[in-house]
C-alpha positions in Angstrom: -56.6 -30.6 -75.5 -60.3 -31.2 -75.7 -62.4 -29.0 -77.9 -65.2 -27.8 -75.6 -68.2 -26.6 -77.5 -71.3 -24.8 -76.3 -74.6 -25.4 -77.9 -75.1 -24.1 -81.4 -78.5 -23.8 -82.9 -77.3 -23.3 -86.5 -79.2 -24.5 -89.5 -79.4 -28.3 -89.9 -78.0 -28.0 -93.5 -74.7 -26.6 -92.2 -74.5 -29.4 -89.7 -75.1 -32.0 -92.4 -72.4 -30.5 -94.5 -70.0 -30.6 -91.6 -70.7 -34.2 -90.8 -70.4 -35.3 -94.5 -67.1 -33.4 -94.8 -65.8 -35.3 -91.7 -66.8 -38.6 -93.3 -65.2 -37.8 -96.6 -61.9 -36.5 -95.1 -61.7 -39.2 -92.5 -59.4 -39.2 -89.6 -56.8 -36.9 -91.1 -59.0 -33.8 -90.5 -60.1 -34.8 -87.0 -58.4 -32.8 -84.2 -57.0 -34.6 -81.2 -59.5 -34.9 -78.4 -59.8 -36.5 -74.9 -60.8 -40.1 -74.4 -64.3 -41.1 -73.9 -63.5 -41.9 -70.3 -62.6 -38.3 -69.5 -65.7 -37.2 -71.5 -68.1 -39.3 -69.4 -66.6 -38.0 -66.2 -67.2 -34.5 -67.4 -70.9 -35.2 -67.5 -71.1 -34.8 -63.7 -69.8 -31.3 -63.8 -72.0 -28.8 -61.9 -70.0 -25.7 -62.7 -71.8 -24.8 -65.9 -74.6 -22.4 -66.5 -78.0 -24.1 -67.2 -78.8 -24.6 -70.8 -75.2 -24.6 -71.9 -73.8 -27.9 -73.3 -70.0 -28.3 -73.1 -69.9 -31.5 -75.2 -66.5 -32.8 -76.4 -65.7 -35.1 -79.4 -64.1 -38.5 -78.9 -60.4 -38.6 -79.5 -58.9 -39.3 -82.9 -58.4 -42.9 -83.7 -60.6 -44.1 -80.8 -61.2 -47.9 -80.8 -64.6 -49.0 -82.0 -65.1 -51.1 -78.9 -64.4 -48.1 -76.6 -66.6 -45.7 -78.6 -69.5 -48.2 -78.8 -69.3 -49.0 -75.1 -69.4 -45.3 -74.3 -72.3 -44.7 -76.7 -74.3 -47.5 -75.1 -73.5 -46.2 -71.5 -74.6 -42.7 -72.6 -77.7 -44.0 -74.2 -78.7 -45.9 -71.1 -78.1 -42.8 -69.0 -80.4 -40.9 -71.3 -83.1 -43.6 -71.1 -82.9 -43.5 -67.3 -84.4 -40.1 -67.5 -87.7 -41.8 -68.3 -88.2 -42.4 -64.6 -87.6 -38.8 -63.7 -90.1 -36.1 -63.3 -90.4 -33.4 -65.9 -92.4 -30.4 -64.8 -92.2 -29.0 -68.3 -91.3 -30.4 -71.7 -92.9 -33.7 -70.9 -93.8 -34.7 -74.5 -90.6 -33.5 -76.0 -88.5 -35.3 -73.4 -90.6 -38.5 -73.7 -90.2 -38.6 -77.5 -86.5 -38.0 -77.3 -85.9 -40.7 -74.8 -88.1 -43.1 -76.9 -85.9 -42.6 -80.0 -82.7 -42.9 -78.1 -84.0 -46.2 -76.6 -84.6 -47.7 -80.0 -81.2 -46.7 -81.2 -79.8 -48.3 -78.0 -81.0 -51.7 -79.3 -79.2 -51.0 -82.6 -76.0 -50.2 -80.8 -76.2 -53.2 -78.6 -76.8 -55.5 -81.6 -73.6 -54.1 -83.2 -71.7 -54.8 -80.0 -73.1 -58.3 -79.5 -72.3 -59.3 -83.1 -68.7 -58.0 -82.8 -68.9 -56.4 -86.2 -65.9 -54.7 -87.8 -66.8 -51.2 -89.0 -65.1 -48.8 -91.4 -63.5 -45.6 -90.3 -66.3 -43.6 -91.8 -68.9 -45.4 -89.7 -66.8 -44.8 -86.6 -66.7 -41.1 -87.4 -70.5 -41.0 -87.8 -70.8 -42.7 -84.4 -68.4 -40.0 -82.9 -70.8 -37.3 -84.2 -73.7 -39.3 -82.7 -71.8 -39.4 -79.4 -71.3 -35.7 -79.5 -75.0 -35.0 -80.0 -75.9 -37.5 -77.2 -73.9 -35.6 -74.7 -75.8 -32.4 -75.5 -79.1 -34.3 -75.2 -78.0 -35.5 -71.7 -77.1 -32.0 -70.6 -80.5 -30.8 -71.8 -82.4 -33.6 -70.0 -80.3 -32.9 -66.9 -81.3 -29.3 -66.9 -85.0 -30.0 -67.5 -85.0 -32.2 -64.3 -82.6 -30.1 -62.3 -83.5 -29.5 -58.7 -84.7 -25.9 -58.2 -84.8 -25.1 -61.9 -88.5 -25.5 -62.5 -89.4 -21.9 -62.9 -86.4 -21.1 -65.1 -87.1 -24.1 -67.4 -90.7 -22.9 -67.7 -89.6 -19.4 -68.7 -87.1 -20.8 -71.2 -89.6 -23.4 -72.5 -89.7 -22.0 -76.1 -85.9 -22.1 -76.3 -85.7 -25.6 -74.8 -88.3 -26.9 -77.3 -86.1 -25.6 -80.1 -83.1 -27.3 -78.7 -84.9 -30.7 -78.6 -85.8 -30.2 -82.2 -82.3 -29.3 -83.3 -80.7 -32.1 -81.4 -83.0 -34.8 -82.6 -82.4 -33.6 -86.2 -78.7 -33.8 -85.5 -79.2 -37.4 -84.6 -81.1 -37.9 -87.9 -78.2 -36.3 -89.8 -75.7 -38.6 -88.2 -77.9 -41.6 -89.2 -78.4 -40.2 -92.7 -74.6 -40.2 -93.4 -74.1 -43.6 -91.8 -74.0 -46.4 -94.5 -76.5 -48.6 -92.7 -76.4 -51.2 -95.5 -72.8 -51.9 -94.6 -73.7 -52.8 -91.0 -75.2 -56.3 -90.8 -77.6 -56.0 -87.8 -80.6 -57.8 -89.3 -83.5 -56.4 -91.2 -85.8 -55.8 -88.3 -83.3 -53.6 -86.4 -82.3 -51.8 -89.6 -85.9 -51.0 -90.4 -86.4 -49.5 -86.9 -83.3 -47.3 -87.3 -84.5 -46.1 -90.7 -87.9 -45.3 -89.2 -86.3 -43.4 -86.3 -84.2 -41.4 -88.8 -87.4 -40.4 -90.7 -89.3 -39.5 -87.6 -86.4 -37.5 -86.3 -86.2 -35.5 -89.5 -90.0 -34.7 -89.4 -90.5 -34.3 -85.6 -91.9 -30.9 -84.7 -91.0 -30.8 -80.9 -93.3 -27.9 -80.4 -93.9 -25.8 -77.3 -96.4 -27.5 -74.9 -99.5 -25.3 -74.8 -99.7 -25.8 -71.0 -96.1 -24.6 -70.6 -96.9 -21.6 -72.8 -100.0 -20.7 -70.8 -98.1 -21.0 -67.4 -95.2 -18.9 -68.6 -97.6 -16.2 -69.7 -99.2 -16.2 -66.3 -95.7 -15.6 -64.8 -95.1 -12.8 -67.2 -98.4 -11.2 -66.3 -97.5 -11.4 -62.6 -94.1 -9.8 -63.2 -95.8 -7.0 -65.2 -98.2 -6.3 -62.3 -95.3 -6.1 -59.9 -93.4 -3.8 -62.2 -96.4 -1.4 -62.1 -96.5 -1.5 -58.3 -99.5 -3.8 -58.1 -99.4 -6.6 -55.5 -100.2 -9.9 -57.2 -103.2 -12.0 -56.2 -102.4 -15.1 -54.1 -104.6 -17.2 -56.3 -102.6 -16.4 -59.4 -99.3 -17.2 -57.6 -100.6 -20.5 -56.3 -101.8 -21.6 -59.8 -98.2 -21.1 -61.1 -96.7 -22.9 -58.1 -99.1 -25.8 -58.3 -98.3 -26.2 -62.0 -94.6 -26.4 -61.2 -95.2 -28.6 -58.2 -93.5 -26.1 -55.9 -95.4 -27.2 -52.7 -93.2 -26.2 -49.7 -90.9 -23.6 -48.3 -87.9 -25.7 -49.1 -89.0 -26.2 -52.8 -89.4 -22.4 -53.1 -86.0 -21.8 -51.5 -84.3 -24.2 -53.9 -85.7 -22.2 -56.8 -84.3 -19.0 -55.4 -80.9 -20.5 -54.9 -80.8 -21.8 -58.4 -81.8 -18.5 -59.9 -79.2 -16.7 -57.8 -76.5 -19.1 -58.9 -77.4 -18.6 -62.5 -77.2 -14.9 -62.0 -73.7 -15.4 -60.5 -72.2 -16.9 -63.6 -70.0 -14.8 -65.9 -72.3 -13.5 -68.6 -71.8 -12.9 -72.3 -73.3 -9.8 -73.9 -76.5 -11.9 -74.5 -76.6 -13.3 -71.0 -76.2 -9.8 -69.5 -79.7 -9.0 -70.8 -81.0 -11.9 -68.7 -79.7 -10.5 -65.4 -82.7 -8.2 -64.8 -85.1 -11.0 -65.7 -83.3 -13.5 -63.4 -83.4 -10.9 -60.6 -87.2 -10.4 -61.2 -87.8 -14.1 -60.8 -85.7 -14.2 -57.6 -87.9 -11.3 -56.3 -91.1 -13.2 -57.3 -90.0 -16.4 -55.6 -88.8 -14.6 -52.5 -92.2 -13.0 -52.2 -93.8 -16.4 -52.6 -91.5 -18.0 -50.0 -92.3 -15.3 -47.5 -96.1 -14.9 -48.1 -97.5 -18.2 -49.3 -95.6 -20.8 -47.2 -96.4 -20.3 -43.5 -94.5 -23.2 -42.1 -90.9 -23.9 -42.1 -89.3 -27.1 -40.6 -85.7 -26.7 -39.7 -85.2 -30.4 -39.8 -86.0 -30.5 -43.5 -83.9 -27.6 -44.4 -80.6 -29.3 -44.7 -78.5 -27.6 -47.3 -80.6 -24.4 -47.2 -79.2 -21.0 -46.9 -78.1 -19.8 -43.4 -79.9 -22.6 -41.5 -79.3 -23.2 -37.8 -75.7 -23.7 -36.9 -74.5 -21.5 -39.8 -73.2 -18.6 -37.8 -72.0 -15.2 -38.8 -68.2 -15.1 -38.6 -66.2 -11.9 -38.4 -62.6 -11.0 -39.0 -60.0 -8.3 -38.4 -58.4 -9.3 -41.7 -57.7 -6.8 -44.4 -59.2 -8.0 -47.8 -56.1 -6.7 -49.5 -54.3 -9.7 -48.0 -56.5 -11.9 -50.2 -55.5 -10.3 -53.5 -53.1 -12.0 -56.0 -49.9 -9.9 -56.4 -50.2 -10.5 -60.2 -53.8 -9.9 -61.0 -54.7 -7.8 -58.0 -58.0 -9.8 -57.8 -59.3 -11.8 -54.9 -57.7 -15.3 -55.1 -60.0 -18.2 -55.7 -57.4 -20.9 -55.6 -54.3 -19.6 -53.7 -51.0 -21.6 -54.2 -47.6 -21.1 -52.8 -44.4 -21.2 -54.9 -40.9 -22.3 -53.9 -40.0 -18.7 -52.6 -42.9 -18.9 -50.1 -45.0 -16.3 -51.9 -48.7 -17.0 -52.6 -50.5 -16.3 -55.9 -53.8 -17.3 -57.5 -53.3 -20.5 -59.4 -54.6 -19.2 -62.7 -52.3 -16.1 -62.6 -49.1 -17.9 -61.7 -49.7 -20.7 -64.2 -50.0 -18.0 -67.0 -46.8 -16.5 -65.7 -44.9 -19.8 -65.8 -46.4 -20.7 -69.1 -44.9 -17.5 -70.6 -41.5 -18.9 -69.7 -40.8 -16.9 -66.6 -38.8 -18.8 -63.9 -38.6 -16.1 -61.3 -40.9 -15.2 -58.5 -43.0 -12.2 -59.7 -42.9 -10.5 -56.2 -39.4 -11.2 -55.0 -37.5 -11.5 -58.2 -35.8 -14.7 -56.9 -35.3 -17.7 -59.2 -37.9 -20.5 -58.7 -36.2 -23.7 -57.7 -39.3 -25.6 -58.7 -42.5 -25.0 -60.6 -44.5 -27.0 -58.1 -47.6 -25.1 -56.9 -48.6 -26.0 -53.3 -52.2 -25.3 -52.4 -52.6 -22.9 -49.6 -55.7 -24.4 -48.0 -55.7 -22.2 -44.9 -55.7 -19.0 -46.9 -58.3 -20.5 -49.3 -60.6 -21.2 -46.4 -60.1 -17.6 -45.1 -60.9 -16.1 -48.5 -64.0 -18.2 -48.8 -65.2 -17.3 -45.4 -64.6 -13.6 -46.2 -66.5 -13.9 -49.4 -69.4 -15.7 -47.8 -69.6 -13.0 -45.1 -69.5 -10.1 -47.7 -71.8 -11.6 -50.3 -69.1 -12.2 -52.9 -69.4 -15.3 -55.1 -66.0 -16.8 -56.1 -66.8 -20.5 -55.8 -66.4 -21.4 -59.5 -63.9 -20.5 -62.2 -65.8 -18.5 -64.7 -68.2 -17.1 -62.1 -69.0 -13.5 -62.0 -67.9 -11.7 -58.8 -71.0 -10.4 -57.1 -69.7 -7.8 -54.7 -72.5 -6.9 -52.2 -72.1 -3.2 -53.1 -73.8 -4.1 -56.4 -77.0 -4.8 -54.4 -77.5 -1.2 -53.3 -79.8 -0.7 -56.2 -82.0 -3.7 -57.3 -81.3 -5.2 -60.7 -84.9 -4.9 -61.8 -88.0 -2.9 -61.0 -89.9 -6.1 -60.4 -87.4 -7.2 -57.7 -87.7 -3.9 -56.0 -91.5 -3.9 -55.8 -91.6 -7.5 -54.7 -89.2 -6.7 -51.9 -91.2 -3.7 -50.8 -94.4 -5.7 -50.7 -92.7 -8.6 -48.8 -91.1 -6.2 -46.3 -94.5 -4.8 -45.4 -96.0 -8.3 -45.1 -93.1 -9.5 -42.8 -93.4 -6.4 -40.6 -97.1 -7.1 -40.1 -96.4 -10.7 -39.3 -93.7 -9.8 -36.7 -96.3 -7.7 -34.9 -99.6 -9.5 -35.4 -98.7 -13.1 -36.2 -98.8 -16.1 -34.0 -95.6 -17.3 -32.3 -94.8 -19.6 -35.2 -95.6 -17.0 -37.8 -93.3 -14.5 -36.0 -90.6 -17.0 -35.8 -90.9 -17.8 -39.5 -91.0 -14.1 -40.4 -87.8 -13.5 -38.4 -86.1 -16.2 -40.3 -87.2 -14.7 -43.6 -85.7 -11.4 -42.6 -82.5 -13.2 -41.6 -82.3 -14.7 -45.1 -83.3 -11.6 -47.1 -80.9 -9.3 -45.3 -78.0 -11.6 -45.4 -76.2 -10.2 -48.5 -78.4 -7.6 -50.0 -78.2 -3.9 -49.1 -81.4 -2.9 -50.8 -83.3 -5.7 -48.9 -81.9 -4.4 -45.6 -83.0 -0.9 -46.4 -86.5 -2.0 -47.3 -86.9 -4.2 -44.1 -85.6 -1.4 -41.9 -87.8 1.2 -43.5 -91.0 -0.9 -43.1 -90.4 -1.3 -39.4 -89.0 -4.7 -38.7 -86.4 -3.7 -36.2 -88.7 -3.0 -33.2 -90.7 -6.2 -33.3 -87.5 -8.2 -33.8 -86.1 -6.6 -30.7 -89.2 -7.6 -28.8 -88.6 -11.2 -29.9 -85.3 -11.3 -28.1 -87.1 -11.9 -24.8 -88.6 -15.1 -26.2 -87.8 -18.2 -24.2 -88.1 -20.3 -27.4 -84.6 -21.0 -28.6 -85.2 -20.9 -32.3 -87.2 -17.6 -32.1 -84.5 -15.9 -30.2 -81.8 -17.2 -32.5 -83.7 -16.0 -35.6 -84.5 -12.6 -34.1 -80.9 -11.9 -33.1 -79.6 -13.2 -36.4 -82.0 -11.0 -38.3 -80.9 -8.0 -36.2 -77.3 -8.8 -36.9 -77.9 -8.6 -40.7 -79.9 -5.4 -40.3 -77.2 -3.9 -38.1 -74.9 -3.8 -41.1 -77.1 -1.0 -42.5 -76.5 2.5 -41.0 -80.2 3.1 -40.5 -80.6 -0.4 -39.0 -77.9 0.5 -36.4 -79.7 3.7 -35.5 -83.1 2.0 -35.2 -81.6 -0.6 -32.9 -80.1 2.0 -30.5 -83.0 4.4 -30.7 -85.5 1.6 -29.8 -83.5 0.6 -26.7 -82.1 -2.5 -28.4 -78.6 -2.3 -26.8 -79.7 -3.5 -23.4 -81.7 -6.3 -25.0 -78.8 -7.5 -27.1 -76.5 -7.4 -24.1 -79.0 -9.5 -22.2 -78.8 -12.1 -25.0 -75.0 -11.9 -25.0 -74.9 -12.7 -21.3 -77.9 -14.9 -20.8 -79.1 -16.0 -24.2 -81.2 -19.2 -24.5 -78.4 -20.8 -26.5 -74.7 -20.4 -27.2 -75.5 -19.6 -30.8 -77.7 -16.7 -29.7 -74.9 -15.3 -27.5 -72.4 -15.6 -30.4 -74.7 -13.9 -32.8 -75.2 -11.1 -30.2 -71.4 -10.6 -30.1 -71.3 -10.2 -33.9 -74.2 -7.7 -33.7 -72.2 -5.6 -31.1 -69.2 -5.5 -33.6 -71.4 -3.9 -36.3 -72.8 -1.4 -33.8 -69.3 -0.5 -32.7 -68.6 0.8 -36.2 -70.4 4.0 -35.1 -68.1 6.1 -32.9 -70.7 7.2 -30.4 -72.0 3.7 -30.0 -68.5 2.4 -29.1 -68.7 4.8 -26.1 -72.2 3.5 -25.2 -71.1 -0.1 -25.4 -67.9 0.5 -23.3 -69.9 2.2 -20.6 -72.5 -0.6 -20.4 -71.2 -2.7 -17.4 -72.2 -6.0 -19.0 -70.8 -5.5 -22.5 -67.0 -6.2 -22.2 -67.3 -8.8 -19.4 -69.9 -10.6 -21.6 -67.5 -10.7 -24.5 -64.7 -11.9 -22.3 -67.0 -14.7 -21.0 -67.7 -15.7 -24.5 -64.0 -16.0 -25.3 -63.8 -18.5 -22.4 -66.9 -20.5 -23.3 -67.6 -20.0 -27.0 -66.9 -22.2 -30.0 -64.2 -21.1 -32.4 -66.8 -19.0 -34.2 -67.9 -17.5 -30.9 -64.4 -16.7 -29.8 -63.8 -15.0 -33.1 -66.9 -12.9 -32.8 -66.1 -11.8 -29.3 -62.4 -11.0 -30.2 -63.4 -9.0 -33.2 -66.2 -7.2 -31.2 -63.5 -6.2 -28.6 -61.3 -5.0 -31.5 -64.1 -2.7 -32.6 -64.5 -1.3 -29.1 -60.8 -0.5 -28.9 -61.2 2.3 -31.5 -62.6 4.3 -28.6 -59.5 5.0 -26.4 -61.4 4.9 -23.1 -62.3 1.3 -23.7 -58.7 0.1 -23.6 -58.5 0.2 -19.8 -61.9 -1.5 -19.5 -60.8 -4.3 -21.7 -57.6 -4.8 -19.8 -59.3 -4.8 -16.4 -61.8 -7.4 -17.6 -59.0 -10.0 -17.8 -58.9 -10.2 -21.6 -55.1 -10.4 -22.2 -54.4 -13.8 -20.5 -57.3 -15.3 -22.5 -56.0 -13.9 -25.7 -52.5 -15.2 -25.0 -54.0 -18.6 -24.3 -55.6 -18.6 -27.7 -52.2 -17.9 -29.3 -50.7 -20.8 -27.4 -53.4 -23.4 -27.9 -55.4 -22.6 -31.1 -54.7 -24.2 -34.5 -57.0 -21.8 -36.3 -55.0 -19.3 -38.3 -57.9 -16.9 -38.7 -58.6 -16.8 -34.9 -54.9 -16.4 -34.2 -54.7 -13.4 -36.6 -57.7 -11.7 -35.1 -56.3 -12.2 -31.6 -52.9 -10.7 -32.7 -54.8 -7.7 -34.0 -56.4 -7.1 -30.6 -53.1 -7.6 -28.7 -51.3 -5.3 -31.1 -53.9 -2.6 -30.4 -53.6 -3.0 -26.6 -49.8 -2.9 -26.8 -50.0 0.7 -28.1 -50.4 1.9 -24.5 -48.0 1.5 -21.6 -50.7 -0.2 -19.6 -51.4 -2.7 -22.4 -47.8 -3.4 -22.8 -47.4 -4.2 -19.1 -50.4 -6.6 -19.2 -49.0 -8.4 -22.2 -45.4 -8.7 -20.9 -46.7 -10.1 -17.6 -48.1 -13.1 -19.4 -44.6 -14.1 -20.5 -45.7 -14.1 -24.1 -42.7 -12.5 -25.9 -41.2 -15.7 -27.1 -44.6 -16.9 -28.1 -45.2 -13.8 -30.3 -41.7 -14.0 -31.9 -42.4 -17.7 -32.7 -45.6 -16.8 -34.4 -43.8 -14.1 -36.4 -41.4 -16.7 -37.7 -44.1 -19.4 -38.4 -47.3 -17.5 -39.3 -48.9 -18.6 -42.6 -50.6 -15.3 -43.1 -49.1 -11.9 -44.0 -51.6 -10.2 -41.7 -50.4 -12.3 -38.8 -46.8 -11.4 -39.3 -47.7 -7.7 -39.7 -49.6 -7.7 -36.4 -46.7 -9.4 -34.7 -44.3 -6.7 -35.9 -46.6 -3.9 -34.8 -47.0 -5.5 -31.4 -43.3 -6.1 -30.8 -42.5 -2.5 -31.8 -45.0 -1.1 -29.4 -43.7 -3.5 -26.6 -40.2 -2.2 -27.2 -41.3 1.5 -27.1 -43.5 1.1 -24.1 -41.7 -1.6 -22.3 -38.2 -0.1 -22.5 -34.8 -1.7 -22.4 -35.8 -4.8 -20.6 -38.2 -5.9 -23.4 -35.6 -5.0 -26.1 -33.0 -7.1 -24.3 -35.2 -10.2 -24.4 -35.9 -9.7 -28.1 -32.2 -9.1 -28.9 -31.4 -12.5 -27.5 -33.5 -14.3 -30.1 -31.2 -15.1 -33.1 -34.2 -16.2 -35.3 -36.0 -12.8 -35.0 -33.8 -10.9 -37.5 -34.6 -12.9 -40.6 -38.4 -12.3 -40.7 -37.9 -8.7 -39.8 -35.4 -8.2 -42.7 -37.9 -10.0 -45.0 -40.8 -7.8 -44.0 -38.7 -4.6 -44.2 -38.5 -5.2 -47.9 -41.5 -7.4 -48.8 -44.2 -6.1 -46.4 -46.7 -3.3 -47.0 -45.3 0.2 -46.8 -46.8 0.5 -43.3 -45.3 -2.8 -42.1 -42.0 -2.2 -43.8 -41.6 1.0 -41.9 -42.4 -0.7 -38.6 -40.0 -3.6 -39.3 -37.2 -1.2 -40.1 -37.9 0.8 -36.8 -37.8 -2.4 -34.8 -34.5 -3.5 -36.5 -33.0 -0.1 -35.7 -34.0 -0.5 -32.0 -32.4 -3.9 -31.8 -29.2 -2.7 -33.6 -28.9 0.3 -31.3 -29.2 -2.0 -28.3 -26.4 -4.3 -29.6 -24.2 -1.3 -30.3 -24.6 0.5 -27.0 -24.5 -2.6 -24.7 -21.1 -3.4 -23.3 -19.5 -6.8 -23.9 -20.0 -7.6 -20.2 -23.7 -6.8 -20.4 -24.2 -8.8 -23.5 -22.6 -11.9 -22.0 -24.5 -11.8 -18.7 -28.2 -12.2 -17.9 -30.2 -9.0 -18.3 -31.9 -7.8 -15.2 -35.7 -7.6 -15.6 -38.3 -5.4 -14.3 -40.6 -7.3 -12.0 -43.4 -7.4 -14.6 -41.1 -9.1 -17.2 -41.1 -12.9 -17.0 -39.8 -14.8 -20.0 -40.4 -18.6 -20.1 
């Protein structure tokens, strides 16, 4: 296994001793490491926190030709950074690249002459390779997109790393017997000169970087005291960092948020408030300084057009690993059909266990099959709820953590920005209002404190007024912003109290774009979480028909939003009949028959299972001849939630539909197996329903005469089984 090392800034003397010890002891003391090929491939990893350097040593006994080739390739990669733009650390980076470039000539000379080198020299080159990797990581971070502000604020630390790494290069050269390498006097003199320069190089903090970082700290100090910063001061910092557009500013925010999402050590945890402060500062700059936003240049940005809110009836408990009880980041299925998080089940197997943790059955194979459908559902759920699970080693950032800001600076910056956006939504030009609506849309996406500030400062009413805009992008941004604010209880109240329901319903039925209509459906779902609002929505004559129309005409996302919004309305009993009369059931059954989207099928089953709880709902469902379709889904569904909704629906159909429905189900020989499985392996609620359904079917078989069992079962006129 490779030895993966983070950066160590220990004293150069200890490093020299370590290298000399390796040279003296030779290959016998060297641990077994990965090949250079694997090592170079690891350079492209993006799942590391900035300013960490997971370098690996070359493997034991590596061939000189392989090591030399890798060193040369690595040197060229470092030299290529000469053409890249360094916002900070310009002199340090330039000097580092210059020294590596001279050493590149030395390495190429050795390769071209085909020299045979001793084991001790190969070991020295291995140490050089190890240091070069760290240098490349450092240069990569200094030129990383969106990392300009963070590199500025870490400039003193980075200057120290340049100094330590170059001295590590000098150390590797010091213990290399250059006299034994016949590369010619001129090249040898250059290498000796580089070694001397590397030992003496200061690599100090650039005065301009230091001055700019102090300006940022001064601005943060003002915000912490509740003083709104001057635009001139902000622009000076942004100009220094060459942050010249909305998109540039947004990249900085995304980078800082990503860094805050990594799992932190005790030391890193102290950086969380500071990172949060910088996010608040850049969010303020993005909203206040940059007036224009071009959608066409926002590819890859957060929540751009086409990135719709998706809803689900799914229970997040379905996404937890049975072993760790944590949300699964990489779900895999074992031979028994159970799904676990890859990391957890691999630890289980590595411990010598050859049984399924959940069922206790012996595993016939240790093969782990990726459950891509479930993985997609989990990632969608996490994206909707502001949970970051994308990388192993990442720190789960549940949205509930954003109720309170992580720093006083972030709180004050958000308050100032909310006031500014509220004014822009009222008094700005059409373009300024559009851009302000978009900012609200981003800020409220996954942060509860942001939503509270935006609602408190009065953004809801002007956003509602923008819903009547005939400009597609303005209407889309306004309804999307309201959707995010409707997740906050005060936001819901503000929408209803300001007459927003009729405006949102108008967008649902006659929006300027399909995207606006689909966003309106999602907004209705969040409004329906309040009991009294479910009644208002149900009584609005255009609400349920509008959702049904969206089920017919919407994209997969739109259908999901409409289905889940209807699910929310069904919590008010009087809405059941309205949903049935709107012609919803045949459309839902059609989704079950034609869709290949597991998440949409599961949500549809949830609505049908709820409708089946009444006699009228059962009649509508049975009239669609869907019994065999439902039992087929029960047998084949890839999701536990889907199976559980099927069982719930079938039990209700049997209770409310009577003997005729039971007779149809009793004829299906494949139905018993999944019911027996769920009676023992399902949740307590599902197990109970599965046992009740099994009892009904057994009683039917016991009480039916032999003649009745062998003849066709008469059906009520509403039962049609295809």
